[in-house]
MIKOL-103492 format. One record per residue (C-alpha): y, x, z; residue in three letters; residue number from 1. Coordinates in nm, 3 decimals, padded with zeros to 5 digits. Layout:
N
<atom c2="Y" c1="X" c3="Z" residuo="ALA" num="NUM"/>
...
// end
This chain:
195
<atom c2="-03.837" c1="00.541" c3="03.150" residuo="MET" num="1"/>
<atom c2="-03.823" c1="00.916" c3="03.105" residuo="ARG" num="2"/>
<atom c2="-04.103" c1="00.902" c3="02.845" residuo="ARG" num="3"/>
<atom c2="-03.912" c1="00.633" c3="02.653" residuo="LEU" num="4"/>
<atom c2="-03.596" c1="00.845" c3="02.660" residuo="LEU" num="5"/>
<atom c2="-03.783" c1="01.153" c3="02.534" residuo="LEU" num="6"/>
<atom c2="-03.942" c1="00.948" c3="02.255" residuo="THR" num="7"/>
<atom c2="-03.599" c1="00.818" c3="02.150" residuo="ALA" num="8"/>
<atom c2="-03.460" c1="01.174" c3="02.144" residuo="VAL" num="9"/>
<atom c2="-03.752" c1="01.297" c3="01.929" residuo="PHE" num="10"/>
<atom c2="-03.707" c1="01.005" c3="01.686" residuo="VAL" num="11"/>
<atom c2="-03.334" c1="01.080" c3="01.654" residuo="LEU" num="12"/>
<atom c2="-03.403" c1="01.449" c3="01.593" residuo="VAL" num="13"/>
<atom c2="-03.667" c1="01.362" c3="01.330" residuo="ALA" num="14"/>
<atom c2="-03.426" c1="01.125" c3="01.152" residuo="VAL" num="15"/>
<atom c2="-03.145" c1="01.382" c3="01.163" residuo="ALA" num="16"/>
<atom c2="-03.381" c1="01.650" c3="01.032" residuo="PHE" num="17"/>
<atom c2="-03.499" c1="01.427" c3="00.746" residuo="SER" num="18"/>
<atom c2="-03.135" c1="01.372" c3="00.645" residuo="GLN" num="19"/>
<atom c2="-03.049" c1="01.742" c3="00.673" residuo="ALA" num="20"/>
<atom c2="-02.976" c1="01.953" c3="00.372" residuo="GLY" num="21"/>
<atom c2="-03.213" c1="02.200" c3="00.219" residuo="ALA" num="22"/>
<atom c2="-03.102" c1="02.557" c3="00.302" residuo="PRO" num="23"/>
<atom c2="-03.064" c1="02.743" c3="-00.027" residuo="LEU" num="24"/>
<atom c2="-02.985" c1="03.111" c3="-00.059" residuo="SER" num="25"/>
<atom c2="-02.988" c1="03.388" c3="-00.313" residuo="GLY" num="26"/>
<atom c2="-02.778" c1="03.630" c3="-00.513" residuo="ILE" num="27"/>
<atom c2="-02.506" c1="03.613" c3="-00.776" residuo="VAL" num="28"/>
<atom c2="-02.551" c1="03.845" c3="-01.076" residuo="GLN" num="29"/>
<atom c2="-02.251" c1="03.919" c3="-01.294" residuo="SER" num="30"/>
<atom c2="-02.171" c1="04.203" c3="-01.531" residuo="GLU" num="31"/>
<atom c2="-01.805" c1="04.179" c3="-01.429" residuo="GLU" num="32"/>
<atom c2="-01.642" c1="04.139" c3="-01.090" residuo="ALA" num="33"/>
<atom c2="-01.584" c1="03.780" c3="-00.985" residuo="LEU" num="34"/>
<atom c2="-01.229" c1="03.667" c3="-00.917" residuo="ALA" num="35"/>
<atom c2="-01.104" c1="03.635" c3="-00.559" residuo="ASP" num="36"/>
<atom c2="-01.173" c1="03.292" c3="-00.408" residuo="ASN" num="37"/>
<atom c2="-01.483" c1="03.238" c3="-00.623" residuo="THR" num="38"/>
<atom c2="-01.711" c1="02.979" c3="-00.465" residuo="ARG" num="39"/>
<atom c2="-02.077" c1="02.890" c3="-00.514" residuo="VAL" num="40"/>
<atom c2="-02.105" c1="02.513" c3="-00.492" residuo="ALA" num="41"/>
<atom c2="-02.347" c1="02.226" c3="-00.531" residuo="ILE" num="42"/>
<atom c2="-02.216" c1="01.912" c3="-00.698" residuo="HIS" num="43"/>
<atom c2="-02.387" c1="01.580" c3="-00.753" residuo="VAL" num="44"/>
<atom c2="-02.403" c1="01.526" c3="-01.129" residuo="VAL" num="45"/>
<atom c2="-02.419" c1="01.209" c3="-01.334" residuo="ASP" num="46"/>
<atom c2="-02.660" c1="01.134" c3="-01.622" residuo="ALA" num="47"/>
<atom c2="-02.445" c1="01.354" c3="-01.851" residuo="ASP" num="48"/>
<atom c2="-02.445" c1="01.646" c3="-01.599" residuo="ASN" num="49"/>
<atom c2="-02.073" c1="01.598" c3="-01.520" residuo="VAL" num="50"/>
<atom c2="-01.982" c1="01.738" c3="-01.178" residuo="TRP" num="51"/>
<atom c2="-01.897" c1="01.478" c3="-00.917" residuo="GLY" num="52"/>
<atom c2="-01.915" c1="01.491" c3="-00.538" residuo="LEU" num="53"/>
<atom c2="-01.920" c1="01.842" c3="-00.391" residuo="GLU" num="54"/>
<atom c2="-02.191" c1="01.854" c3="-00.122" residuo="VAL" num="55"/>
<atom c2="-02.181" c1="02.228" c3="-00.042" residuo="ALA" num="56"/>
<atom c2="-01.955" c1="02.524" c3="-00.111" residuo="SER" num="57"/>
<atom c2="-01.933" c1="02.886" c3="00.010" residuo="VAL" num="58"/>
<atom c2="-01.775" c1="03.214" c3="-00.094" residuo="GLU" num="59"/>
<atom c2="-02.044" c1="03.467" c3="-00.186" residuo="PRO" num="60"/>
<atom c2="-02.052" c1="03.765" c3="00.050" residuo="VAL" num="61"/>
<atom c2="-02.168" c1="04.095" c3="-00.097" residuo="GLY" num="62"/>
<atom c2="-02.311" c1="03.910" c3="-00.394" residuo="GLY" num="63"/>
<atom c2="-02.520" c1="03.677" c3="-00.176" residuo="THR" num="64"/>
<atom c2="-02.482" c1="03.314" c3="-00.073" residuo="PHE" num="65"/>
<atom c2="-02.639" c1="03.057" c3="00.159" residuo="ARG" num="66"/>
<atom c2="-02.557" c1="02.686" c3="00.130" residuo="VAL" num="67"/>
<atom c2="-02.686" c1="02.376" c3="00.304" residuo="ASN" num="68"/>
<atom c2="-02.591" c1="02.056" c3="00.115" residuo="PRO" num="69"/>
<atom c2="-02.461" c1="01.754" c3="00.301" residuo="GLU" num="70"/>
<atom c2="-02.602" c1="01.404" c3="00.268" residuo="SER" num="71"/>
<atom c2="-02.513" c1="01.187" c3="-00.033" residuo="VAL" num="72"/>
<atom c2="-02.360" c1="00.839" c3="00.005" residuo="PRO" num="73"/>
<atom c2="-02.534" c1="00.546" c3="-00.163" residuo="ALA" num="74"/>
<atom c2="-02.243" c1="00.508" c3="-00.406" residuo="SER" num="75"/>
<atom c2="-02.339" c1="00.843" c3="-00.567" residuo="GLU" num="76"/>
<atom c2="-02.704" c1="00.751" c3="-00.622" residuo="MET" num="77"/>
<atom c2="-02.892" c1="00.585" c3="-00.908" residuo="ALA" num="78"/>
<atom c2="-03.232" c1="00.425" c3="-00.935" residuo="GLN" num="79"/>
<atom c2="-03.507" c1="00.690" c3="-00.959" residuo="PHE" num="80"/>
<atom c2="-03.705" c1="00.543" c3="-01.244" residuo="ARG" num="81"/>
<atom c2="-04.009" c1="00.730" c3="-01.364" residuo="SER" num="82"/>
<atom c2="-03.890" c1="00.998" c3="-01.605" residuo="GLY" num="83"/>
<atom c2="-03.517" c1="00.930" c3="-01.542" residuo="ALA" num="84"/>
<atom c2="-03.439" c1="01.288" c3="-01.430" residuo="VAL" num="85"/>
<atom c2="-03.546" c1="01.580" c3="-01.650" residuo="ILE" num="86"/>
<atom c2="-03.751" c1="01.815" c3="-01.430" residuo="LEU" num="87"/>
<atom c2="-03.836" c1="02.173" c3="-01.530" residuo="PRO" num="88"/>
<atom c2="-04.188" c1="02.190" c3="-01.666" residuo="GLY" num="89"/>
<atom c2="-04.252" c1="01.815" c3="-01.634" residuo="LEU" num="90"/>
<atom c2="-03.951" c1="01.707" c3="-01.843" residuo="GLN" num="91"/>
<atom c2="-03.973" c1="01.326" c3="-01.820" residuo="ASN" num="92"/>
<atom c2="-04.354" c1="01.306" c3="-01.800" residuo="GLU" num="93"/>
<atom c2="-04.397" c1="01.183" c3="-01.443" residuo="TYR" num="94"/>
<atom c2="-04.405" c1="00.868" c3="-01.234" residuo="ARG" num="95"/>
<atom c2="-04.214" c1="00.785" c3="-00.913" residuo="VAL" num="96"/>
<atom c2="-04.348" c1="00.543" c3="-00.653" residuo="THR" num="97"/>
<atom c2="-04.265" c1="00.315" c3="-00.482" residuo="PRO" num="98"/>
<atom c2="-04.020" c1="00.119" c3="-00.696" residuo="ASP" num="99"/>
<atom c2="-03.667" c1="00.099" c3="-00.557" residuo="GLY" num="100"/>
<atom c2="-03.616" c1="00.468" c3="-00.471" residuo="VAL" num="101"/>
<atom c2="-03.261" c1="00.591" c3="-00.537" residuo="ASN" num="102"/>
<atom c2="-03.180" c1="00.951" c3="-00.628" residuo="VAL" num="103"/>
<atom c2="-02.889" c1="01.192" c3="-00.669" residuo="ALA" num="104"/>
<atom c2="-02.927" c1="01.520" c3="-00.858" residuo="VAL" num="105"/>
<atom c2="-02.747" c1="01.832" c3="-00.735" residuo="GLY" num="106"/>
<atom c2="-02.651" c1="02.128" c3="-00.953" residuo="ARG" num="107"/>
<atom c2="-02.526" c1="02.475" c3="-00.866" residuo="PHE" num="108"/>
<atom c2="-02.180" c1="02.558" c3="-01.001" residuo="ASN" num="109"/>
<atom c2="-01.927" c1="02.835" c3="-00.952" residuo="MET" num="110"/>
<atom c2="-01.552" c1="02.805" c3="-00.957" residuo="TYR" num="111"/>
<atom c2="-01.237" c1="02.992" c3="-00.857" residuo="VAL" num="112"/>
<atom c2="-01.060" c1="02.801" c3="-00.580" residuo="ASP" num="113"/>
<atom c2="-00.703" c1="02.856" c3="-00.708" residuo="GLN" num="114"/>
<atom c2="-00.526" c1="02.676" c3="-00.422" residuo="ASN" num="115"/>
<atom c2="-00.763" c1="02.787" c3="-00.145" residuo="GLY" num="116"/>
<atom c2="-00.851" c1="02.436" c3="-00.028" residuo="ASN" num="117"/>
<atom c2="-01.229" c1="02.497" c3="-00.039" residuo="GLY" num="118"/>
<atom c2="-01.294" c1="02.213" c3="-00.285" residuo="VAL" num="119"/>
<atom c2="-01.320" c1="02.208" c3="-00.665" residuo="PHE" num="120"/>
<atom c2="-01.006" c1="02.065" c3="-00.828" residuo="ASP" num="121"/>
<atom c2="-01.103" c1="01.971" c3="-01.183" residuo="ARG" num="122"/>
<atom c2="-00.754" c1="02.009" c3="-01.330" residuo="VAL" num="123"/>
<atom c2="-00.658" c1="02.332" c3="-01.152" residuo="GLN" num="124"/>
<atom c2="-00.967" c1="02.544" c3="-01.082" residuo="ASP" num="125"/>
<atom c2="-01.134" c1="02.772" c3="-01.336" residuo="LYS" num="126"/>
<atom c2="-01.514" c1="02.748" c3="-01.343" residuo="TRP" num="127"/>
<atom c2="-01.795" c1="02.981" c3="-01.440" residuo="TYR" num="128"/>
<atom c2="-02.133" c1="02.904" c3="-01.585" residuo="ILE" num="129"/>
<atom c2="-02.394" c1="03.007" c3="-01.330" residuo="GLY" num="130"/>
<atom c2="-02.746" c1="02.976" c3="-01.470" residuo="VAL" num="131"/>
<atom c2="-02.985" c1="02.935" c3="-01.174" residuo="PRO" num="132"/>
<atom c2="-03.345" c1="03.049" c3="-01.161" residuo="ARG" num="133"/>
<atom c2="-03.602" c1="03.148" c3="-00.901" residuo="LEU" num="134"/>
<atom c2="-03.704" c1="03.510" c3="-00.878" residuo="GLU" num="135"/>
<atom c2="-04.031" c1="03.562" c3="-00.690" residuo="ASP" num="136"/>
<atom c2="-04.234" c1="03.445" c3="-00.874" residuo="PRO" num="137"/>
<atom c2="-04.018" c1="03.346" c3="-01.170" residuo="LEU" num="138"/>
<atom c2="-03.934" c1="02.979" c3="-01.184" residuo="GLY" num="139"/>
<atom c2="-03.681" c1="02.698" c3="-01.200" residuo="PHE" num="140"/>
<atom c2="-03.575" c1="02.415" c3="-00.972" residuo="PHE" num="141"/>
<atom c2="-03.393" c1="02.084" c3="-00.942" residuo="THR" num="142"/>
<atom c2="-03.221" c1="01.950" c3="-00.630" residuo="LEU" num="143"/>
<atom c2="-03.311" c1="01.588" c3="-00.559" residuo="LEU" num="144"/>
<atom c2="-03.164" c1="01.368" c3="-00.286" residuo="TYR" num="145"/>
<atom c2="-03.366" c1="01.051" c3="-00.227" residuo="VAL" num="146"/>
<atom c2="-03.289" c1="00.757" c3="00.001" residuo="ASP" num="147"/>
<atom c2="-03.651" c1="00.707" c3="00.106" residuo="GLN" num="148"/>
<atom c2="-03.985" c1="00.885" c3="00.099" residuo="ALA" num="149"/>
<atom c2="-04.144" c1="00.881" c3="-00.244" residuo="ALA" num="150"/>
<atom c2="-04.433" c1="01.021" c3="-00.445" residuo="THR" num="151"/>
<atom c2="-04.383" c1="01.199" c3="-00.777" residuo="LEU" num="152"/>
<atom c2="-04.696" c1="01.221" c3="-00.994" residuo="THR" num="153"/>
<atom c2="-04.734" c1="01.419" c3="-01.317" residuo="GLY" num="154"/>
<atom c2="-04.914" c1="01.715" c3="-01.481" residuo="ALA" num="155"/>
<atom c2="-05.215" c1="01.656" c3="-01.255" residuo="GLY" num="156"/>
<atom c2="-05.018" c1="01.698" c3="-00.931" residuo="VAL" num="157"/>
<atom c2="-04.891" c1="01.457" c3="-00.668" residuo="GLU" num="158"/>
<atom c2="-04.577" c1="01.568" c3="-00.484" residuo="LEU" num="159"/>
<atom c2="-04.429" c1="01.407" c3="-00.172" residuo="GLN" num="160"/>
<atom c2="-04.052" c1="01.373" c3="-00.140" residuo="LEU" num="161"/>
<atom c2="-03.897" c1="01.314" c3="00.202" residuo="GLN" num="162"/>
<atom c2="-03.581" c1="01.115" c3="00.260" residuo="GLN" num="163"/>
<atom c2="-03.284" c1="01.349" c3="00.209" residuo="GLY" num="164"/>
<atom c2="-03.268" c1="01.669" c3="00.004" residuo="TRP" num="165"/>
<atom c2="-03.580" c1="01.800" c3="-00.170" residuo="ASN" num="166"/>
<atom c2="-03.617" c1="02.099" c3="-00.399" residuo="VAL" num="167"/>
<atom c2="-03.851" c1="02.041" c3="-00.694" residuo="PHE" num="168"/>
<atom c2="-03.975" c1="02.381" c3="-00.810" residuo="THR" num="169"/>
<atom c2="-04.190" c1="02.510" c3="-01.092" residuo="VAL" num="170"/>
<atom c2="-04.299" c1="02.872" c3="-01.070" residuo="ARG" num="171"/>
<atom c2="-04.513" c1="03.079" c3="-01.305" residuo="PHE" num="172"/>
<atom c2="-04.742" c1="03.316" c3="-01.121" residuo="PRO" num="173"/>
<atom c2="-05.000" c1="03.466" c3="-01.356" residuo="GLU" num="174"/>
<atom c2="-04.879" c1="03.259" c3="-01.656" residuo="ASP" num="175"/>
<atom c2="-04.956" c1="02.917" c3="-01.508" residuo="ARG" num="176"/>
<atom c2="-04.719" c1="02.650" c3="-01.382" residuo="ALA" num="177"/>
<atom c2="-04.722" c1="02.569" c3="-01.010" residuo="VAL" num="178"/>
<atom c2="-04.522" c1="02.261" c3="-00.905" residuo="TYR" num="179"/>
<atom c2="-04.400" c1="02.202" c3="-00.550" residuo="GLU" num="180"/>
<atom c2="-04.152" c1="02.007" c3="-00.343" residuo="ILE" num="181"/>
<atom c2="-04.002" c1="02.242" c3="-00.082" residuo="VAL" num="182"/>
<atom c2="-03.732" c1="02.207" c3="00.182" residuo="THR" num="183"/>
<atom c2="-03.576" c1="02.553" c3="00.139" residuo="ALA" num="184"/>
<atom c2="-03.545" c1="02.824" c3="-00.126" residuo="VAL" num="185"/>
<atom c2="-03.439" c1="03.184" c3="-00.056" residuo="GLU" num="186"/>
<atom c2="-03.482" c1="03.358" c3="-00.392" residuo="ASP" num="187"/>
<atom c2="-03.225" c1="03.190" c3="-00.616" residuo="ILE" num="188"/>
<atom c2="-03.054" c1="03.406" c3="-00.876" residuo="VAL" num="189"/>
<atom c2="-02.731" c1="03.278" c3="-01.031" residuo="LEU" num="190"/>
<atom c2="-02.674" c1="03.463" c3="-01.357" residuo="ASP" num="191"/>
<atom c2="-02.300" c1="03.428" c3="-01.421" residuo="VAL" num="192"/>
<atom c2="-02.160" c1="03.387" c3="-01.771" residuo="ILE" num="193"/>
<atom c2="-01.787" c1="03.457" c3="-01.761" residuo="LEU" num="194"/>
<atom c2="-01.563" c1="03.259" c3="-02.001" residuo="PRO" num="195"/>
// end
């Protein structure tokens, strides 16, 4: 009985971990001071990159941030067809298996929380353009939330996505592209372009 109980606990922890967000941290670079109540956020975006559901949001502290996105409901997801999401370096030249995987794409954004409610209000809050990149080594990334394990194949690599948040990265050590799926990134740089 005890063994069965321990097995059940481990399964629940594994399921919870697979659904957990990907811890993402880095720095905000801006030539001018950011306004009070500026927040670094991750929003699910649609096919036209329009911000939707906010899945993470924090105020940067000393020019740094750390966010851990929440899970995405099925209503915010779309079918992950091969090539449907533009991925840095691969563009749309990849294949996703098995069929039937659903995906949501997350994007970093920055906004000034005018009313202090901790959530982006499209009509009221001013937003900044924050161009994200990876620093060490230089690279780019895309946040992908999938509803089941999947395999992404392209450019001679095969990458495994786990259910929940995944970070697709392409880095360029020694002038060659290295593609990976990782569960955390700690060297994000958000270059802020003030309006």
